[in-house]
N, C-alpha and C positions, 0 to 999 in steps of 0.2 A: 406423424415424427414431432419426433422434441429438438425447441427450436432451444440453440446451447447457446443465441447472443440474448435471452429474455431466461436465463434459467430463476424455479422461484423453487429451493432445495427446502425442506419438510424441519423440522426442528434435532429428529430424531438421528437424519439425515449428514447433515453439520454435525452433531454429534464425532456420527463416523469419522469421520476428514482428520483427521491428525492434524495438528496444530503445521507446522511444517506445508499440510497438505497441504494448507492454507492459506501459508504462505508463499507458496510456490500457484496460485491461483492472483491472489491483493500484488505479484509484484508485477504478472502482468498486465491486470487493470492500470496500476499505478504510471508502470511503461506507456500503454498504447495513453493515460491521461495527458500527461505529461512532452508524448510527441503529436497531440493536441494541445494544446496549452503555447507549443513553438510556433503548431502554425499557426491558430490563428491567431498569436501575437508579432505575429511579421517573423521569427526567426528562424526560418524555413528554409540554409543556406548549406545548399550540403554537408563540405566537411565542417562547418558550423555546430552545422543544427546533430551534425555528432555525437561529438563533446559538449553540446550544450544539456545535450539529454543525459550524457552517460555520468551531467555536475550532476545533475539538479535527480541521478535514480540509484545514484551511489548511496551506501549503506553511513555516512557519515551526514549528507545532506537529507534521505529517510529520517535520520535520529532525531533533526531540530525544527524538522517539520510535526514529526508525530508532534513535538513537543508543544504547542502551538493548536496541539487540538484538543493537546489533554484534560482543560475545563470543560470543552464544552460535551464530552464521551459524556452516555448514559451510564446504570451497573452496569446492563450487562452486554453494552459494546465493552464497554474498562474491563470486566472478566474476560470474554474474549482478548484485549492487551494484552492484561497479561498473564495468559495460557502464552501466547505466546511466543512476549519475554522468555520464559520459562520453558524454550522448547530446549530439547536436544540439539543443538547443532556439531558438527564434529570439527564444523574449521574455520577460522577470522583469518577474511582476507586482508591481507600485514598492511593494510591503508587506513584502518579501519580502527577502530577498539574492541572487546568482548561486547561492556557497555554500551557504546554504539550498535556497535554487530543484532545485539536482543531487543536494544531500540526497534530499528531497523527493515528486522523482524520481528513483532510484535504486529506491525503499522502495517503491515504488507500479509496478515496476522488476517487486519481487520478489514487491512479490504475486499481481501477473500472471501469475506464471511457474510461480510453485508453486502457483494455481488451476488453469493451463490445465496443470499437471503431473498434476494428480488430487490436490494433495498438500492436503487438504480439516484432515487436524488438526494438522500444520506450521505452515497459513495462523497457524491459532486458537490453537495454542500461546508463535507467534509477539504478534500483537495482547495477548493476555492477556499476556503479560510488558512490550507495547506499553501501555500503561494503567494497570499497576499504579500511585496513587496518582490515581489520575485522578480527578479533582472529577466 
């Protein structure tokens, strides 16, 4: 039986996934981590919890958080980030600019790639840096 909580795809398998597919995975990874972070930091208060989650996972916030980790990325990670930023998205939410949405998609693609590669420790390291100073 495949353990989807602890998956480790090969480089060939990862290359076969579109940047949108990686971003799809990374979106889920980021949201679970944000929800965990909010609960662990005593922010788990009903309606306020949902609003806090939305505030942290929106494209504008993700784009800002991406800027915090860019200097830390390896050459390989930066290539994945750029691949995600160049993804052909067909719609951009009204509250985010195309540039912000591109950065958010890039961040999600990177997180999805790292997760599917089995690099949980690296995902956590980057997430910690992104969340420094978050309320």
